[in-house]
C-alpha positions in Angstrom: 0.0 0.0 0.0 1.7 3.2 -1.2 0.9 6.4 0.7 -1.7 8.7 -0.7 0.5 11.7 -1.4 3.8 12.6 -3.2 5.8 15.8 -3.7 4.0 16.3 -7.0 0.5 16.6 -5.4 1.4 17.5 -1.8 0.4 21.2 -2.5 -2.0 21.3 -5.5 -1.4 24.3 -7.7 -5.1 25.2 -7.8 -5.3 25.7 -4.1 -5.4 29.4 -3.2 -3.0 30.7 -0.6 -4.7 32.4 2.3 -3.3 34.6 5.1 -4.5 33.0 8.3 -4.3 34.4 11.8 -1.6 32.7 13.9 -3.9 32.7 16.9 -6.2 30.3 15.1 -3.6 27.8 14.1 -2.9 24.8 16.3 -0.1 22.1 16.1 -0.8 18.6 14.8 -1.3 16.1 17.6 0.6 13.6 15.4 3.7 15.8 15.1 6.5 13.4 15.7 9.0 16.0 16.7 8.7 16.5 20.5 12.0 18.5 20.7 12.5 21.6 18.6 15.9 23.1 18.4 15.8 26.8 19.5 18.8 27.6 17.4 17.2 26.0 14.4 14.0 28.0 14.9 15.9 31.2 15.5 17.9 30.7 12.3 14.7 30.0 10.3 13.2 33.2 11.9 16.1 35.2 10.6 15.5 33.8 7.1 11.8 34.7 7.3 12.6 38.2 8.4 15.0 38.8 5.5 13.3 36.9 2.7 9.8 36.3 3.8 8.0 32.9 3.8 9.0 31.2 0.6 6.7 28.1 1.1 3.3 28.4 2.7 2.4 26.1 5.6 -0.3 23.4 4.9 -3.3 23.2 7.3 -6.8 21.8 7.5 -9.9 23.1 9.1 -10.4 21.8 12.7 -13.6 23.4 14.2 -13.0 27.1 14.4 -9.3 26.7 14.1 -6.8 25.3 11.6 -4.5 22.3 12.4 -1.0 22.2 10.9 -0.3 19.4 8.5 3.0 20.6 7.3 5.2 23.5 8.4 5.2 23.7 12.3 8.8 24.9 12.3 7.8 27.8 10.0 4.8 28.5 12.2 7.0 28.6 15.3 9.5 30.9 13.6 6.8 33.3 12.4 5.3 33.3 16.0 8.7 34.2 17.4 8.7 37.3 15.1 5.3 38.3 16.4 3.6 37.9 13.0 -0.1 38.2 13.2 -0.8 36.2 10.1 1.0 33.6 7.9 0.5 32.4 4.3 -1.2 29.0 4.3 -2.9 26.5 2.0 -6.1 24.9 3.4 -6.7 21.3 2.4 -9.6 19.0 3.2 -8.3 15.8 4.8 -9.6 13.2 7.2 -7.7 12.4 10.4 -5.8 9.5 8.8 -4.5 11.4 5.8 -3.6 14.5 7.9 -1.7 12.5 10.5 0.1 10.5 7.9 1.2 13.6 5.9 2.4 15.3 9.1 4.5 12.3 10.0 6.0 11.9 6.5 6.7 15.6 6.2 8.8 15.6 9.3 10.6 12.3 8.6 11.7 13.9 5.3 13.0 17.1 6.8 15.4 18.0 9.6 16.8 14.9 11.3 14.7 13.5 14.1 16.2 12.0 17.2 16.1 8.2 17.2 13.1 7.9 19.5 10.9 10.5 17.7 11.8 8.8 14.4 10.8 5.4 15.9 7.5 6.8 17.2 6.7 8.3 13.8 7.2 4.9 12.1 5.1 3.2 14.7 2.2 5.8 14.3 2.4 5.4 10.5 2.0 1.6 10.8 -1.0 1.9 13.1 -2.7 4.7 11.1 -2.3 2.9 7.8 -2.4 -0.7 9.1 1.0 -1.4 7.6 3.6 -4.2 8.3 7.2 -3.3 8.8 7.9 -4.6 5.3 5.2 -2.5 3.6 6.2 0.6 5.6 9.9 0.1 4.6 8.9 -0.1 0.9 6.8 3.0 1.0 9.5 4.9 2.9 12.3 3.7 0.6 14.1 2.1 3.6 15.2 -1.5 4.3 13.0 -3.6 6.6 16.0 -4.0 9.0 16.3 -0.2 9.2 12.7 0.2 10.3 12.9 -2.8 12.7 16.1 -1.4 14.4 14.4 1.9 14.9 11.3 0.4 16.4 13.2 -1.8 18.7 14.5 1.3 20.5 11.0 1.9 21.9 11.5 -1.2 24.0 14.2 0.5 26.0 13.5 1.9 29.5 12.2 5.6 29.5 15.4 6.7 31.3 17.5 5.3 28.4 15.2 6.7 25.8 15.5 10.2 27.4 19.3 10.2 26.7 18.7 9.1 23.1 16.3 12.0 22.7 18.9 14.4 24.0 21.7 12.9 21.9 23.9 12.1 24.9 24.1 8.5 23.7 23.7 7.0 20.2 21.1 4.6 18.8 23.9 2.0 18.7 24.5 2.4 22.5 20.7 1.8 22.9 20.6 -1.3 20.7 23.4 -2.8 22.8 21.2 -2.6 25.9 18.1 -4.1 24.4 18.6 -7.6 25.9 19.1 -6.3 29.4 16.7 -6.0 32.3 15.5 -2.6 33.4 17.9 -2.6 36.4 20.8 -3.7 34.1 19.9 -1.0 31.6 20.1 1.7 34.3 23.5 0.4 35.6 25.0 0.2 32.1 23.6 3.7 31.2 25.2 5.3 34.1 28.5 3.6 33.4 28.4 4.9 29.8 27.7 8.5 31.1 30.3 8.3 33.8 33.1 6.8 31.7 32.0 8.1 28.3 32.1 4.6 26.9 32.3 3.8 23.2 29.7 1.6 21.5 32.3 -1.2 21.4 33.0 -0.9 25.1 29.3 -0.8 25.9 28.7 -4.0 23.8 31.5 -5.8 25.7 29.8 -4.9 29.1 26.4 -6.0 27.9 27.7 -9.4 27.0 28.4 -10.1 30.7 26.8 -7.4 32.8 27.0 -9.4 36.1 30.7 -10.3 35.5 31.6 -6.7 34.7 30.0 -5.2 37.8 31.2 -8.0 40.1 34.8 -7.4 39.0 34.3 -3.7 39.5 33.0 -4.3 43.1 36.0 -6.5 43.9 38.4 -3.8 42.8 36.7 -1.3 45.0 37.1 -3.6 48.1 40.8 -4.3 47.5 42.9 -2.1 49.9 45.4 0.2 48.2 48.9 -1.2 48.1 51.2 0.6 50.5 54.7 1.4 49.2 57.5 0.2 51.5 59.0 3.0 53.6 62.4 4.0 52.4 65.1 4.2 55.0 66.1 7.7 55.6 69.7 8.4 54.7 71.4 11.4 56.2 73.9 12.8 53.9 76.6 15.1 55.0 77.4 18.0 52.7 80.9 18.1 51.3 81.7 21.4 53.0 80.7 19.9 56.4 83.1 17.0 55.8 85.9 19.4 55.6 85.0 20.9 58.9 84.7 17.5 60.5 88.1 16.4 59.3 89.6 19.7 60.6 88.2 19.0 64.1 89.5 15.4 64.0 92.9 16.6 63.1 92.8 19.1 66.0 91.8 16.3 68.4 94.8 14.2 67.1 97.2 17.1 67.7 95.9 17.6 71.2 96.5 13.9 72.0 100.0 14.0 70.4 100.9 16.9 72.7 100.0 14.8 75.8 96.5 16.2 76.6 93.9 13.6 77.5 91.1 13.9 75.0 87.8 12.1 74.8 85.6 12.6 71.7 82.2 11.3 70.6 80.8 11.5 67.1 77.1 11.2 66.2 75.1 11.7 63.0 71.8 13.6 63.4 68.9 14.3 61.1 70.1 17.7 60.1 73.9 17.5 60.7 76.8 15.9 62.6 77.5 16.1 66.3 81.0 15.9 67.9 81.5 16.1 71.6 85.1 16.7 72.9 86.3 16.5 76.5 89.8 17.7 77.4 91.4 16.6 80.7 94.6 17.9 82.4 97.2 15.3 83.4 
């Protein structure tokens, strides 16, 4: 089942462009993009201010308002500039067609984070009752590509939040798919703390219990104490000269017949010599 639209008929030429009040325009509930880059919106706003809106947004009537089908980033940028109206094309679509077009429009534009992309594929499959194979064919993707994206939705919300922020990659997430919720949390914090690569993460996930058991043992081991080195008191060369001079003086005194007692002792900061002279 191919989707009902293409770039050729996405915005029919015969449709008249209208200026709609921004206050009457509401976002599409099937908008897959839950995180909008402020920098990206600001950059788009600068373009709108300089060049105007080159491509109208696409909406459909929703009660007294208009629901965005394509162009929410343009709508947000115009709103940031305090525009009161915005050029738009109004199309008559049922919920299924409007939701599908909103999802496809976003999947084909600015890169979605892995979780928003996976949710968009999941919504498309439900809305159009498609299998992974059929969706892959309509999107021009391989079935394995779609399957790998959808598998990320099985991860714990905590892990998904870091995929949304871009702190970890989809490959980090896929490595944790076979783990329990507790194991996912432990491995996630290890990735964040040590900035682990995908390869390092995969190695941990192969034996989570063994990795953390080994880590716990290393923490318990007391740190090795280095043997204390014996303190060696060295005598400076100029002090040795003085010591030798004193010893020679003691020898001369003995040779002259004076009774001399001397005692030598090394101290931490020098050398101690005690001399006693006795008359005959």
